[in-house]
N, C-alpha and C positions, 0 to 999 in steps of 0.2 A: 804752488806749483806742488802737487802730492808727489812725496816720491815713492811713499808706503800707499797704495791705493786703495788698501781695503778699510782703512780708516776713515778714508776722504767718501767713500760710499758707504760706510755707516751715518757718518755725520749727515751725508745729504739724506739718505732716507728718513730720517729721525726729523731731520727740519719739513719737510714736505708732505709727511702722511700726520694728520690729524690724531690724535691719541682722547681717548673716552675714559674717562675716569667716574666707573662703580660704585656706586656707596652700597650697600644693606641695609634695610630696615628690620627691624623685628620689633614682635608686637608680639603683647603679652596676652591672652586671651581672658576675660571679665569672668572670673567662676561663677557659678551661677549656685542659688540657694539650694543645698541638697532637700528632698523628700525625706522627709521624719517617717519612719513606720510606727505608728500608733497600734502598741497590741492592748487582748484584753483584758482588762483588770493590771496593766502597769501604765499609772498616770506619769505625764512628763510633762514639765513646764518649759512651756516657751517663752519668749521676748521676739519683738520682730515679726514679719511677716513671712510665715513660715507655709510649705504646701506638705499637706499631711496624706501618707499612705494607710488606709483605716485597717490593718489586721489582714488578716486572709478574705474578706470581704470584696477583694476588688474595687471599694470604694477612693475617693479621695477629696478633698477639700480644701481651700487653702483659707486659713485662719489669719487674720490681725487682731491682736490686741491694744492698740493704737500704739503710747508710750508704755505701759506697765505691760502685766505679764498675764496669761491663762494658762491655767493645767487640765490638760484634755487628756482624754482616757474613753475608749470602748465598753461599756458597759449591758450587762447580761437586762433586757426586759422580757419577763417571760419564759416559756418554753423554747420559742424559734427568734425572736425580735430580738435584734441588737441595735443597741443607740449608740450617739457622740457626747459624753456629757462634756460641756467645759466651762470650767467653774474661774470664774473673773477674780480677782487679788482680794477684792471682798467680799468673798464668798457667796456671790449670785451666782447660782447654776443653770445652764440653760442646756437640753437634752434634744435631740433632735435623732428622728428613728434612720437609719442607715438608707433604709429603703425607700424613704423620699428626696435621695438625693442625684443629682446629676452633674454629668461629669464635670461642668464649668463650676460648679456651687464655690461661692465664697462667703463667708463670716465676718464679722467684726462686732469686737466683744469690749466695752473699755468700761471700766469701773467709774462711779461718781457717787462723790457724798452726797447724804441728805441733805446738808448745811447748804453744797455748794448749791443743788439744783434751785430749793426754795428758797434763795436766795434772788432768786430773779422768776421765778414761779411759783409764788405763793401755794399752802397745800388747800386742798379739798377744806370747805368750810366746815366743822364741827369734826376734824381729824384729831384723832389723839395720839397717835404715835405711826412713826414712818420707817420704813426700810432704808439701807443704803441702794442706792442705785445703779442702773448701766444705760451706755448709748449704746444701741443694737442695731445691726445693717444687715439682713442676709439677703443675699442675693445670687436665683433670685426668690423672691419670697415665698416662704415655705410654712406650714404650723410645726411652732416649736413649744416644748413646755416649759417654763420659765420658775423656779425655786429662789424665795428669798428668805433671810431671816428677818423675826421679828419678836421683838425681843418681850412684850407683854402677852404672849398667845395662852401661857399657865394662868392669868391672872385677869381676862379681857371679861368685862359686861356683857352679860345675857344680850343686850342690845346692839353690840358694838359687831360689825361685821370686818372683816379683811377685803381691803378689796384691790386688785392690780390697777396700779391708773397710765395710764400712757400719756406725754403733755403732748396738746393740740397746740401745735409754734404756730398758727396760724392766729388763735385766739390767747395762746397761752394758759392757758385753763387745759387740766387735770381731767379727763375722760376713762371711766370705768371700762375696765374688763368683765364687760354682763355676761359670764359663764361659771360654772361650778368651780370652786375650790377647793383641795384638800388641806385642810389644819392639821400638821401633824405637832402634836402637843409636846410630845418627849424631844424632839430635835428643835424646836421652836421655829419652825418652815412652814411658810405656805406656797403651796405651788397652783399653776394656772396653764390651761393654754393659751400662747398669744397668737389666732389665725393669720395666714398668709393676708385675709381681706384688711385683717389692722394695719399689717406693716404695707402694705400697696396704698395704702389711702394715701389723700391728697394732703394732708395736715401732719402725719405719722413724719418724715423727711425730706419736705419742700425744698427747692431750692429756691424760691423767689415767695415774696408773698407772705414774711415770718412778722411774729409782732417784733417791732423794733429793738427791742432788750434781748431778742435771743440771737443765736447764730442760724443762717439760713442756708448754708455751705451743701447740705446733701449729706452730712458726713455719720448720719445716725441719729436714730429715734430713741425717748429716753423712758424708762417704765421703770416706777417704785409703785409699791406696796403701803398702801395707807390703811390705819384701823379707823374707819369711820360708824355715826350713828345712822346714818342714812347714805345706803352707796350709790345711789343715784340710777338703780335698774328697776325696771318692773317685773312683775310675777311672768312675762315670757320671756325674762332675760337682754330685753333692748335697755337699750341707754336711756333714759327719761329725758333727760337734756335733749336727745333727736328728737321723742317723741313729743314734747313739750313745743320745738320749732314745726313740726308737721303738726299739729292742733291748731298753731296759731295762725298758719296759712289756710288749714280749713276753715276758722273762722272767721276770719279776715274776708276768706270770699264768698261764705256766705253772706256774710254783711253784704258786701257789694251788690251781691247777684237780688239781695231782696230791696235794697235800695233800689236796685234798677228795674225791678217791678210793683214798687208803689209810683214811680215815677210813668 
């Protein structure tokens, strides 16, 4: 029996009405990687994957230095043209015309020591000197200029050629870049263009069908310079290795035709 009805009413209501417990969940947004503004004539060293805004050009690119570092800079080339220069930790340089970049372009540039590379991919026959190397991936592929330091530039033999080579990962053979090279004896650097056709070839950066001793993960193609007596290129600028394969096929086909005619 309730003498004071008010406490009884509160008690009845509190037991009859269900209660709801609310919990407040707070989330912390994942911070996005800030875009780095690369200015002309002001080199910046980056580590980790970074998005770059290239000065006043309105262009941008994503750069991946692997586990190392890359120095990036916008440089003037001629009166009107500007380029992005990327320098790997071992001094290998890549230059890309800003005008050739699309909004979704990315580049991977990773230093590789000569000793590490030739341990599984022996140098071309007759080579006397090699540069440090890089693993390279431009997506989508575009023409770029590569520049390497070669220590014996100033004392090379007359019959020695400096030639960039890319590693054919399916055959584990070094293929020459058969284009004109620029040799700077003062800076001991050798430069050449590596075309988009080389980069997009099926043996440059494959994901299957590689030689068993090589990684086949599509992480980039490998490029080095070698000093060679015979550079593997003919007078037209084509690889003699490719030409030899074609000639072998032509001779074999001719022999089959001749045999069929004799029969």
